[in-house]
C-alpha positions in Angstrom: -5.0 16.8 -9.2 -2.9 13.7 -10.1 -0.2 13.0 -7.6 2.6 10.4 -8.2 3.9 8.5 -5.2 6.3 5.6 -4.6 5.8 3.1 -1.8 8.8 3.0 0.5 7.4 0.8 3.3 4.2 -1.3 3.6 2.8 -3.7 6.2 -0.1 -5.9 5.2 -2.6 -7.7 7.5 -2.9 -11.2 6.2 -4.6 -12.8 9.2 -7.5 -15.1 8.5 -10.0 -17.0 10.6 -9.3 -20.3 8.9 -8.0 -23.4 10.5 -6.0 -24.2 7.4 -4.3 -20.8 7.5 -1.3 -21.0 9.8 0.7 -18.2 11.4 3.6 -19.2 9.1 1.3 -18.7 6.0 0.4 -15.3 7.3 4.0 -14.2 7.9 5.2 -15.5 4.5 2.3 -13.8 2.7 2.9 -10.5 4.4 6.6 -10.6 3.6 6.1 -11.6 0.0 3.4 -8.9 -0.5 5.7 -6.2 1.1 8.5 -7.2 -1.3 6.1 -7.0 -4.3 4.8 -3.5 -3.5 7.8 -1.7 -2.1 9.1 0.5 -4.9 5.8 0.5 -6.9 4.7 3.9 -8.3 1.1 5.0 -8.2 -0.7 7.9 -9.7 -3.5 9.0 -7.3 -6.3 11.5 -7.9 -6.5 13.7 -4.8 -7.7 17.2 -3.9 -5.2 20.0 -4.5 -4.9 20.6 -0.7 -4.7 16.9 0.3 -2.5 16.2 3.2 -0.3 13.1 3.7 -3.1 11.3 5.7 -5.6 11.7 2.8 -2.9 10.6 0.3 -2.1 7.6 2.4 -5.8 6.7 2.6 -6.1 6.8 -1.2 -2.9 4.8 -1.6 -4.1 2.1 0.8 -7.4 1.9 -1.1 -5.6 1.4 -4.4 -3.2 -1.2 -3.1 -6.0 -3.1 -1.1 -8.1 -3.2 -4.3 -5.1 -4.7 -6.2 -3.9 -7.1 -3.6 -7.1 -8.1 -1.9 -5.5 -7.6 1.5 -5.9 -5.0 4.2 -2.9 -2.7 4.9 -1.7 -1.8 8.4 0.8 0.8 7.5 2.2 2.5 4.4 5.0 5.1 3.8 5.6 6.8 0.5 7.5 9.6 -1.2 6.2 12.1 -3.6 7.6 11.8 -7.1 8.0 15.2 -8.8 7.8 15.2 -12.6 10.0 17.4 -14.6 8.9 18.8 -17.9 
């Protein structure tokens, strides 16, 4: 089944083990990514009986693949399509 969801809250993990990467860089990147992804709509392929945890996992996988960063937390709403 294809499920449409919209990101309402997201927290990225932009920490790096790199001497050139400062805590300020991390915080700015996390903030900018959050602003970029909040409000985005995704169509996810999930099982018919998928629960919110499984949907959240699929959403995190999709966004991580796009952004290249790990996600600490994500909230979403289901978008119902009318015909």
